[in-house]
C-alpha positions as CSV (number, residue, x, y, z in Angstrom):
1,M,130.8,110.6,87.5
2,L,134.4,110.5,86.4
3,S,135.8,113.8,85.2
4,I,139.0,115.7,84.4
5,S,139.2,119.2,85.9
6,K,140.0,122.2,83.9
7,T,143.3,122.9,85.8
8,A,144.4,119.2,85.9
9,N,147.8,118.1,84.4
10,P,147.2,115.3,82.0
11,N,150.5,113.6,83.2
12,Y,149.3,113.4,86.9
13,I,145.8,112.0,86.6
14,C,144.7,108.4,87.2
15,K,143.4,105.8,84.9
16,I,141.3,102.7,85.1
17,V,143.3,99.9,83.6
18,K,143.0,96.2,83.0
19,L,146.2,94.4,84.2
20,E,148.3,92.8,81.4
21,N,151.7,91.1,81.0
22,V,151.7,90.2,84.8
23,R,154.8,88.3,85.7
24,K,156.8,87.3,88.6
25,H,159.4,89.6,90.2
26,E,162.7,87.9,89.6
27,N,164.1,88.9,93.1
28,A,161.2,88.8,95.3
29,D,158.7,86.0,96.1
30,K,155.9,88.2,97.3
31,L,156.0,90.6,94.5
32,Q,154.8,90.7,90.7
33,V,155.3,93.1,87.8
34,A,152.6,94.5,85.4
35,T,153.0,96.7,82.3
36,I,150.9,99.7,82.2
37,D,151.4,102.2,79.2
38,F,154.8,100.7,78.6
39,Q,155.7,101.4,82.3
40,N,156.7,98.7,84.7
41,V,154.7,98.8,88.0
42,I,155.3,96.5,91.0
43,I,152.2,94.9,92.3
44,G,151.4,92.5,95.1
45,L,150.5,88.7,94.6
46,E,146.8,89.3,95.1
47,E,146.5,91.1,91.8
48,K,146.0,88.9,88.7
49,E,146.2,89.1,84.9
50,G,143.0,90.8,83.7
51,D,142.1,92.3,87.0
52,I,140.5,96.0,86.8
53,C,142.7,98.5,88.8
54,V,143.4,102.2,89.1
55,F,146.7,103.5,88.1
56,F,148.3,106.5,89.6
57,P,151.4,107.9,87.8
58,V,154.8,108.9,89.2
59,E,154.9,112.3,90.9
60,S,151.1,112.4,91.4
61,Q,149.7,113.2,94.8
62,I,146.9,110.9,95.9
63,N,144.0,112.0,98.2
64,A,145.1,111.6,101.9
65,N,141.8,110.2,102.9
66,F,141.9,107.6,100.3
67,I,145.6,106.5,101.5
68,K,144.2,106.4,105.0
69,F,141.2,104.3,103.9
70,I,143.4,101.6,102.3
71,N,145.8,101.8,105.2
72,A,148.7,102.7,103.0
73,F,150.5,105.3,105.2
74,R,154.0,104.3,106.5
75,E,153.0,105.8,109.9
76,N,150.4,103.3,110.9
77,T,148.6,105.9,113.4
78,H,147.5,107.6,110.2
79,N,145.6,104.7,108.8
80,A,142.0,103.6,109.5
81,D,143.3,100.4,110.9
82,E,146.2,101.3,113.0
83,T,147.5,97.6,113.1
84,K,148.4,98.1,109.5
85,K,151.1,100.1,107.7
86,G,152.1,100.8,104.1
87,F,154.9,102.8,102.4
88,F,153.3,106.3,101.7
89,E,154.8,109.2,103.4
90,D,152.5,112.1,104.7
91,N,152.8,113.8,101.5
92,C,151.1,111.0,99.6
93,R,153.4,111.2,96.7
94,V,154.0,108.4,94.1
95,K,157.5,107.9,93.5
96,A,159.7,106.2,90.9
97,V,161.6,103.3,92.8
98,K,163.5,100.4,92.4
99,L,162.4,97.3,94.5
100,R,165.1,94.6,94.5
101,G,166.4,95.7,91.2
102,E,163.0,96.0,89.4
103,K,161.7,99.6,88.2
104,S,158.4,100.7,89.3
105,M,156.8,103.8,87.5
106,G,153.4,104.1,89.4
107,F,151.0,102.8,91.8
108,V,148.2,100.4,91.4
109,V,145.1,99.7,93.6
110,P,142.2,97.3,92.8
111,I,139.3,99.3,91.6
112,K,137.0,98.0,94.3
113,Q,139.1,100.0,96.9
114,V,138.3,103.2,94.9
115,E,134.6,102.3,94.6
116,D,134.3,101.5,98.4
117,F,135.8,104.8,99.2
118,T,133.6,106.9,96.8
119,G,130.5,104.7,96.8
120,Q,130.5,104.7,93.0
121,F,130.5,101.8,90.7
122,I,133.3,102.4,87.9
123,N,134.3,98.9,87.1
124,D,133.0,99.3,83.4
125,E,135.2,102.4,82.7
126,V,138.3,100.8,81.6
127,G,140.6,103.1,79.7
128,T,139.0,106.4,81.4
129,E,141.2,109.0,82.9
130,F,140.1,111.2,85.6
131,D,141.2,113.3,88.8
132,Y,137.6,113.6,90.3
133,I,134.9,111.2,90.9
134,N,131.7,113.3,91.4
135,D,133.1,116.0,93.8
136,I,135.9,114.0,95.3
137,K,139.4,114.9,94.1
138,I,141.4,111.7,93.9
139,V,144.7,112.9,92.6
140,N,146.7,116.0,91.5
141,K,150.3,116.7,90.6
142,Y,152.7,116.8,93.6
143,E,154.2,120.3,94.2
144,I,156.1,121.7,97.0
145,F,155.6,125.4,96.2
146,K,152.2,126.9,96.4
147,P,152.4,130.5,95.1
148,G,150.5,133.1,97.2
149,M,148.8,136.5,96.5
150,V,151.0,139.5,95.4
151,T,150.9,141.9,98.3
152,R,152.6,145.3,99.1
153,N,152.7,146.5,102.6
154,G,150.5,143.6,103.8
155,R,147.7,144.5,101.4
156,V,146.6,142.7,98.2
157,E,148.0,144.9,95.4
158,K,145.6,146.2,92.8
159,R,147.2,145.8,89.4
160,I,146.1,146.4,85.8
161,S,146.8,143.6,83.2
162,R,148.3,144.6,79.8
163,L,147.2,141.3,78.2
164,V,145.0,141.3,75.2
165,E,142.7,138.2,74.9
166,G,143.9,135.6,72.4
167,Q,147.5,137.2,72.0
168,F,149.7,135.6,74.5
169,H,149.6,131.9,75.3
170,F,151.4,129.8,77.9
171,H,153.2,126.4,77.2
172,I,151.0,123.4,76.2
173,D,151.5,120.4,78.6
174,T,153.6,117.7,76.9
175,E,152.0,114.3,77.6
176,N,153.7,111.2,78.4
177,L,154.6,109.3,75.2
178,R,154.3,105.9,77.0
179,K,150.6,106.3,77.3
180,N,150.2,107.9,74.0
181,A,152.3,105.5,72.0
182,N,149.4,104.8,69.4
183,N,149.3,108.6,68.5
184,I,152.7,108.1,66.5
185,R,152.2,106.1,63.2
186,P,154.7,105.2,60.5
187,E,153.6,107.8,58.0
188,D,153.8,110.8,60.6
189,Y,156.3,113.4,60.0
190,I,158.2,113.7,63.4
191,S,161.2,115.1,65.1
192,V,162.9,113.7,68.1
193,S,164.8,116.3,70.4
194,Y,166.8,116.1,73.5
195,K,164.8,117.2,76.7
196,V,166.8,119.4,78.7
197,H,166.2,120.2,82.5
198,G,166.1,123.7,83.0
199,T,163.3,126.4,83.3
200,S,160.7,127.1,80.7
201,S,160.5,130.7,79.2
202,I,158.3,132.3,76.8
203,F,159.2,135.7,74.8
204,S,156.3,137.1,73.0
205,R,156.1,140.2,70.8
206,V,152.3,140.6,70.6
207,L,149.6,143.2,71.0
208,V,149.2,144.5,74.6
209,K,147.0,147.3,76.0
210,R,148.5,150.7,75.7
211,K,148.6,152.9,78.7
212,I,146.3,155.5,77.6
213,K,147.2,159.2,78.5
214,L,144.5,161.3,80.3
215,I,144.0,163.4,77.2
216,E,143.3,160.5,75.0
217,K,140.7,159.3,77.7
218,F,138.9,162.6,77.2
219,S,139.1,162.2,73.4
220,K,137.4,158.8,73.7
221,L,134.6,160.4,75.5
222,I,133.8,162.8,72.7
223,G,133.9,159.9,70.1
224,V,137.6,160.3,68.9
225,K,139.1,156.9,68.0
226,V,142.3,156.2,70.2
227,Q,144.7,153.3,69.5
228,E,144.4,151.1,72.5
229,T,146.9,148.4,71.7
230,E,150.5,148.3,70.7
231,Y,153.3,145.6,70.0
232,D,155.4,145.0,73.0
233,L,157.6,142.1,74.2
234,L,156.2,140.1,77.0
235,Y,158.4,137.5,78.8
236,S,157.2,134.7,81.0
237,S,158.3,131.6,82.9
238,R,156.0,128.5,82.7
239,K,153.4,130.0,84.9
240,V,153.9,133.6,85.2
241,V,154.0,136.6,82.7
242,K,156.8,138.7,84.4
243,N,155.6,142.1,82.8
244,E,152.0,141.5,82.5
245,Y,151.0,144.4,84.8
246,E,151.6,148.1,84.5
247,T,153.4,148.0,87.9
248,K,156.7,145.7,87.8
249,D,156.2,142.2,88.9
250,K,158.6,140.5,91.3
251,C,160.9,137.8,90.0
252,G,159.1,135.0,91.9
253,Y,160.4,132.8,94.6
254,Y,164.0,133.5,93.4
255,T,165.4,137.0,93.6
256,T,167.1,136.8,90.3
257,D,165.2,137.4,87.1
258,I,166.9,135.0,84.5
259,W,164.0,135.5,82.2
260,G,164.5,139.2,82.0
261,D,168.2,138.5,81.3
262,V,167.4,136.3,78.3
263,K,164.7,138.8,77.2
264,N,167.3,141.6,77.0
265,E,169.7,139.2,75.1
266,I,167.2,138.2,72.4
267,A,164.6,141.1,72.1
268,D,166.0,142.3,68.8
269,K,165.6,138.8,67.3
270,I,161.7,138.5,67.7
271,P,159.6,140.2,65.0
272,E,156.1,141.5,65.7
273,G,153.5,138.7,66.1
274,Y,156.1,135.9,67.0
275,T,156.4,134.0,70.2
276,I,159.5,132.0,71.0
277,Y,159.2,129.1,73.6
278,G,162.3,127.5,74.9
279,E,164.3,126.4,77.9
280,I,167.0,128.2,80.0
281,I,169.8,126.1,81.2
282,G,173.0,126.4,83.2
283,F,173.3,129.2,85.8
284,T,172.0,132.6,86.9
285,K,174.1,135.7,87.0
286,D,174.5,135.1,90.7
287,N,176.0,131.6,90.1
288,K,172.9,129.6,91.3
289,S,172.1,126.5,89.3
290,I,168.9,126.8,87.3
291,Q,168.6,123.1,88.1
292,A,170.7,121.4,90.8
293,Q,173.7,119.6,89.3
294,Y,172.7,120.2,85.6
295,D,175.4,122.6,84.3
296,Y,175.0,121.7,80.5
297,G,178.6,122.8,80.0
298,C,178.0,126.4,81.3
299,E,180.5,128.1,83.5
300,P,179.0,129.5,86.8
301,G,177.2,132.6,86.1
302,K,176.5,131.6,82.4
303,H,173.4,130.2,80.7
304,K,172.2,129.0,77.4
305,F,168.7,129.5,75.9
306,Q,167.4,126.7,73.6
307,V,164.3,127.2,71.4
308,Y,161.8,124.2,70.8
309,R,158.6,126.0,69.5
310,I,157.8,129.2,67.6
311,T,154.3,130.5,66.8
312,N,153.0,133.4,64.8
313,T,149.8,135.4,66.1
314,N,147.9,137.7,63.9
315,N,145.9,140.8,65.2
316,S,142.8,138.6,65.3
317,G,144.4,136.1,67.7
318,Q,144.8,133.3,65.1
319,V,147.9,131.2,65.9
320,I,150.1,129.3,63.5
321,N,152.9,127.0,64.7
322,L,156.0,126.8,62.8
323,S,157.1,123.4,61.6
324,T,160.3,121.8,62.9
325,T,162.1,122.7,59.8
326,Q,161.0,126.3,59.9
327,I,162.1,126.6,63.6
328,K,165.5,125.5,62.6
329,E,165.6,128.0,59.7
330,F,164.4,130.8,61.8
331,C,166.8,130.4,64.6
332,E,169.8,129.9,62.3
333,R,168.6,133.1,60.5
334,V,168.4,135.3,63.6
335,G,171.2,133.6,65.6
336,L,169.3,131.7,68.2
337,E,170.0,128.1,69.5
338,T,167.6,125.3,69.2
339,V,167.4,122.3,71.3
340,T,169.4,119.2,70.0
341,Y,167.8,117.3,67.3
342,F,168.4,113.6,66.8
343,Y,166.1,113.0,64.1
344,E,163.7,114.8,61.6
345,G,161.7,112.8,59.0
346,F,159.0,110.3,58.6
347,A,158.6,108.0,61.8
348,K,158.8,104.8,59.7
349,D,162.4,105.8,58.7
350,M,163.8,106.4,62.1
351,F,164.2,102.6,62.7
352,P,163.9,100.7,59.5
353,E,164.4,97.5,61.3
354,I,160.8,97.6,62.6
355,K,159.0,98.4,59.2
356,G,156.0,96.2,58.9
357,S,155.8,95.2,62.6
358,E,152.4,94.3,63.7
359,N,153.0,96.2,66.9
360,W,154.9,99.1,65.2
361,S,154.0,101.7,67.8
362,I,155.0,99.6,70.9
363,D,158.3,98.5,69.1
364,F,159.0,102.4,68.2
365,V,158.7,103.4,71.8
366,K,160.8,100.6,72.9
367,R,163.6,101.6,70.4
368,L,163.4,105.1,71.6
369,N,163.6,104.1,75.2
370,D,166.6,101.9,74.5
371,Q,168.5,104.4,72.5
372,Y,167.8,107.7,74.2
373,T,167.1,107.3,77.9
374,D,168.8,106.2,81.1
375,K,172.4,107.4,80.0
376,D,174.4,110.1,81.5
377,C,173.6,113.7,80.1
378,F,176.1,114.2,77.3
379,M,176.0,118.0,77.6
380,C,176.7,118.2,81.3
381,K,180.2,118.2,83.0
382,N,178.6,116.9,86.1
383,V,177.7,113.1,85.9
384,V,173.9,113.4,85.9
385,P,171.1,111.3,84.2
386,E,169.7,112.6,80.9
387,E,166.0,113.7,81.2
388,G,164.8,112.0,78.0
389,V,163.6,113.1,74.6
390,V,160.6,114.7,73.0
391,V,158.7,113.5,70.0
392,R,157.0,116.1,68.0
393,K,154.5,115.2,65.3
394,D,154.0,118.1,62.7
395,L,150.6,118.6,61.4
396,T,149.4,121.3,58.9
397,F,149.1,124.3,61.2
398,S,149.7,122.7,64.4
399,F,151.6,119.8,66.3
400,E,151.5,117.2,68.9
401,A,154.5,116.7,71.2
402,Y,155.1,114.0,73.6
403,K,157.9,113.4,76.2
404,L,159.7,110.2,77.2
405,K,161.4,110.6,80.4
406,S,164.3,108.2,81.5
407,F,163.7,106.1,84.7
408,R,167.0,107.2,86.0
409,F,165.9,110.9,85.7
410,L,162.6,110.1,87.4
411,E,164.5,108.6,90.3
412,F,166.8,111.5,90.5
413,E,163.7,113.8,90.4
414,S,162.1,111.9,93.3
415,Q,165.2,112.2,95.3
416,E,165.4,116.0,94.8
417,L,161.7,116.2,95.9
418,D,162.5,114.2,99.0
419,K,164.9,116.9,100.1
420,G,162.1,119.4,100.0
421,E,163.9,121.9,97.9
422,V,162.0,124.3,95.7
423,D,163.5,124.4,92.2
424,M,163.1,127.4,89.8
425,E,160.7,125.7,87.5
426,S,158.2,124.9,90.1
427,A,158.4,128.3,91.9
428,N,157.9,130.5,88.7
């Protein structure tokens, strides 16, 4: 009944919750505040402690028919009952907002409203996350840009992919630490790094399909073994491998190819089998900001590339993630820059004052939030809010990573989306 689709981003799905820590809003008589996954959410007076509700996170987009059903559109003519009005714009987006000085990082509705809309009883599913109820899509990530088909002269272009299955891997979605706090325990070996606001990039020297010559094709027909793969450097944004096809790909929504620029700069630093994941920050060569207002100390026309993950992939497609220590050593050896690290070591030693706490995970997230969020970005010349931090837990051959975004940044991000501007990260 409740399900998470294969394409869903785990940071933008909804969750059935029991309201806890419900308290009066200090500056509004008709509002209350609840805490959900360490996030404050403004609720109405009709909700009570222990009520079962559905929580929608910031920058998720709710099913428009559901918003209409609960009469939550600001434009009352869009609601089922046109005598009522809410606060949702036509895009049905959940924003990070401040209401009379109190932060709100999500949207909550009584579970009965979802049950009435879908005709399904889900009251006994507390803790379950989902984006679908049966075949009804309830929520997705809000995006301005919707990429289309690649065409040439008005026709869909036929292209041949060079990718070998199991060799190239896109980024892993980093989940919200606030709702995964219990996954970090005192004995875990962790690192805490600065989360920069740029555009994601991947540079991967892995096996690709060779362009086989005509004579080799004939040789194959008579049983001669032909080498069909070779090592080559693939480069990618978060969503698109720029040189996946034998025909050259376009740069995407922007005319510049900042990923190609960085690829040319670091190509000789990447051994066979290695993939470098990082963030490009600053400006493109034509002086456009990679992310509006976030200069990270770069002069116009200049950029930086900062590494936060490295993997090694063998011929069979087995992937090993380098540890934080190995990433630092690798980058120092070849002359690459890593993201800024604030801490590396056992989680229990980062904040010694909370050792032995009964609610250690909760206290740990609170300490991180107080110390590393809602300040000005220390790297930028412009005064802009820092995005937050990433907590990475190193395992034997893999890792887990969780992001903790500052409320000030979420507010800033909402304001940028309100302008309707497509940023480089979303469009590529």
